[in-house]
N, C-alpha and C positions, 0 to 999 in steps of 0.2 A: 340153810339148813335142808334136808330132806324131806318132801311132802308125802304124807300116809294117807291112802284112802282107804277106809272102812263103811260096813253097812253101820247107820245111825241108831243107838239103841238111847231112846228116849225115856227109859226107866231110869237112867244113870245119867244122862247128859241133857235134859231139857233146859237147864239154865244156861249152860253154855250156848245152847242154840239159839235161846230167846236173847241174849246179848249179844250175838252175834247178828242176828235180826234188827235190833236195835241199832248195830252200828251200820249194816248196810243200806238199812230203809228207814232215816232219823225222820222222815216226813210221815210215816204210818204212825198215826196217835194210837191205834187198838193193836198193841203186840202182847195182849195178854196171852194166859195159859189156855184160858176157855177158846179163843180163836183157834190156835194150833190145836187142841183137841178136837174141835169140830171137824175141822178140815182134814186132818191125818187119820182121827182114830174114831170116828163114828160115820164112816163112809158105808153105804148097806150094800157091802160084799163081804161075803161070811169068810170066804176064803184070804182075802187079802184088802185090808182098808187103805193101804199105801204102801209106797216103796221109798226109803228115805237111805241116804249115804251122806256122809261128810269126808271131811280130810282137814288134817291136822300138820304143825310144823311143831315138834316138839309136843308139848301137853297142851298147846293153844288149837284151839277150833279155827279154821281159817276160811272153810268153804262147806256148804250144804247143797243138794241137790235131792229133790223128790220129784214122785208122780202118783197120780191117783190113776185106779183103774176103771176109767169111764167106758162104759160099755156102748158099742156102736154096732150098727147092721152095715155090713160093708158087701154090698153088691147081695146074695143072697145069704149071707153068713154072719152070724152074731158073734164078735169076739170083745174083749177086752183091750181098751188103747190105752196108753201110759201118757195121759196129760201130765207134761212138765212144769211144775212150778214150785215157788217159794226157791229158787236158785239164788245164792248169794255167796260172795266172797267179802274178806276181810278187806275194810278200807286200808289199812294199814300193809297190805301185803299184795296189792295189786300190781299187775306188769309182771309178775312171776309166773304167767302162765298156769295158775290155778284154775281158773274156770274152764281152760282146755282140758287140763289132766281129770279135772273133776267131770267133764262131760262125757269124756271116751271114757273112764271108769264107770260112771254111773249108767250110760246106754248098754254097755256092754252086760252089765248084770240084771238089766231091764231086759234084754233078750231073751231071757231066760223064762220071763212069765210074759210077756208082749209082742205082737208080732211089729208094730212102730209106735212110736210116740210122737205127740202132737204140743204144739206150743205158739203163744200168740204174744210175740213182743210187739211192742210198740217203739220201743228204741231203738234206733239203727245201729247203734254202739256194741249191742250184746250181741248182733247177728254174726259176725266175723267169726266169732268164738264158737258159735253152733257149726257154722260151715266146717272148720276147720276139722270137725269129727263125723263129717258125715249128714248133717241135717241138709235138708234143702227148700229152699223156699217156692211154695207151691201158689200163692196169689196174695193180692192186697186185700184187706177188710178196712174201707174206708169208714171213717164214722160220720153218718149223716145225721143233719141237725134240722128241726124246724123249729122257727123263733116265733112266739107268741107276744113278746114284749121285749123292750130294747133298754128297760130300765138299766138293771145290774148290769148287762153288758157293758154300756156306755160308762156306768161309773165304775166299774173294774177294770176297763181297757183303756177309756180316753177320759183321764180327768179334766175337769171343768167345761166338759160337753153333755153332762147327764141332761141338761135342758132340752138338748134336741130329741128327748125322748118323747116330749108330747107332739112334734111333727112325725115322728118315725112311726109311732104306735099306731096312727090312724091308718097308714099305708100298710102296715105290717097286717092290720086288721081285715082291711080290703084285698090284700093279696091272699089271707088265708080263707078268705070266703069265695075267691075267685079259682084257686090253683085246688082243687080236691075231686076227686072222684064222685060221682051220684051216691047218694046214701039209699040202698035198698031198705024197703019196710017191710018186706018179708020175714026178716029177719028179726032176733031179741036180742037185748044184750043183758048181761049178767056181771055183776063186780063182787067179788069174794076178797076175804082178808086170809083164809087159810085152804090151801089147796085140798085138804081133806073133805071139805064141804061141797066140793064139785062133783054132781053126780056124772055117770058117763066119760069121766076122763080119760081112762085106760083103751076104752073103746076108741075115743078119738085119736090117742096117740098109736095105736095098733094099726088105723086107716092111714094114718099121716104116715107112718114108716114106710109103708108099701109103696108110697109115691114117690120116695127119694132115694137113690142109689147107694148114697152114704151117709147117715143119719144116726144121731144120738138117741138111745134107746131112754126116752127121758118119762119112763113109767111112774106110777105114784109112789113106789120104793125111792126110786131117785128124786122124783121131786120133792119129796118129804123132806129129804137130807138137804138137799141144794137150797130149799127156801126156809131152812131152818138158821141161817148164818146169826150169831150172836152179833146183837147191837142193830140188825136190819130189820126193816118191814117191808113187804111184798104186797103187792094189790095184783089180782088175776080177772084178766077181762076176758068173757066168754061169749061167743056169736054162737046162737043156737038156731036151727031150722027145725021147729017143732021142738023134741026133746033131743034131738042130735046134735052134737058141738060140731062146729064147720070152721071154727076160727077160734084162735086162742092166743093171747098175751098175758105177759107178766113185766110188769113194773115195778121202779122203786124212786123213791125221791132223793136226790142227792144235791149239793152244790157243787158245780164244775166250774173252775174258774170264775167263782163270785156268783155266777147266775144258779138260781134256784131251778133245777131239771129233774125231768122225768128220764130215767134210762131203760129201755126196753130190753129187758134179758131174753125174751122170746117173743116171736111173732110168726104164728105159723096156721095155714089156711090149706084147706082142702083143695086141691085144683079145680073141683066142680064147682065150688063155691066163692071163686075168688070175688064175686059182686060184692060180696060180703065188706071187703077191705074198706069201702066208702064210711059204712057205718062204724067201723071197729077204728079209723081214722078220727073220725067227728066224735066218737065218744072218748076218745083219750083227748082230744082239744077241747070238750068241754069240763071235762075231769079237771085239766092243769088250769083253766082259767079259775074255775070254782075254787083250787086250792093254791092259788097265785104263784102258780109254774111259769115260768117265762122262756122255757125250751124242752122241746122232745129231741132225744137222741137215741140213736142205735147204732150197732156194729152191723154191716154186713156185706158180703162180696158185690160186685158191680152187677155180677149175673142176677143177685139176688134181690137186689135194689130194683133192677128193672120188672122182674117179675113181680115184686110187691107195689110197684108204681109209686116209688117213694118221691120223685120228682114231679110225679103229678100230682103228687097230694103234700106240696109244699114241702119238703124236705130237700137240704141243700148239702152237696157233699164237701165236708169241709176239709182243711190243710192236714188233718191228722188223720192217721192210718195204722191198721194195727197189719200184720203178716200170720199169715198159716204159714208155718214152718213144720216139717215132717221129716224124722229119719225111720226109713224103712230096714227094720232090725233082721228081717227073718225072709224076706221076699216071699212070704206066705202070699201078699198081694203084690198086684205089678204097681210099678210109678205109674202107669197110665191110669189106673184106678183111684189111685189116690192124689196124685197131682193135679187134675182136672177140676178146674172151678165148677163147671155145670153139675160135677157129681155131690156136690155138698150144699146142706142148709147149715150155715153157722152164724152162730151170735152171740152173747156173751155168756149164756147159758152153758154154752160149750167149754168155757173157761172155769178159772176159778175166780174171776172178778166179780165186783159188786155183789 
């Protein structure tokens, strides 16, 4: 039967979209309407909270494709950018070209609203479908991990060898004490449970934006929305020099592959204060140990990982990696501007994940 693409009307067809979501992502436990409404219909953009498209075979919804208008500074200009997320196709109709047709239709529609789109796939299997309709792979975003204890990792990955943790944990402790930056003592740390409580946050964002060619405008309006995901709790680590914020990180507690972990959604430092990195990492390490967290992880480009001294502070590049993919819809910005790794500072906060 013929595939029909259309704009998605959530007021009429949300039940069908939720049914498709459950079919496409059976491993995701939270498929509630609350999560959908937060992501697509509470975004702090008065003009457009989201762009949503779908496809049908007969009366059956078989595809869905959406984007959020994240605001970025690209060079000297601010613009909305389409973060593509929630893409799914029916398991009963895979192999029929639905993903490709949906991608072509949706990005053509998106070109009326945003100059380019971004995506962060980790599964290589979805990338060819994007490339067929004009997306380009910009660069890799490896997952970096710092292990604090080995108990859960050994238990989940190597059954019967969990007893080795009594030997490995002291070595990990020695490694983490040795491989770390110097802790500068003239800074002070603060930890918050609400973004609204952080004084001078927007001043920090404004100054930080001026130091990065292409950067997410993560001001307090955006941050209040981004860190209000239903069912998730976030902690905010602030490094100050006097009253001025010079370093900032956001993390949440999750269980990844059976390992209790901190995932860093954001890690931003003013270039003139990079000597605060040692204090920031040490504070995260102490908090993790206190809360029985066994690993700290973050997604960053290799360029940013060097800039933020991850290897020097005990983070190892894992075999897992995301990709930044971009579709330049209007050529308002050059591919050179958009595809160059050194122009970006990207982390999980730039995606819809976590």
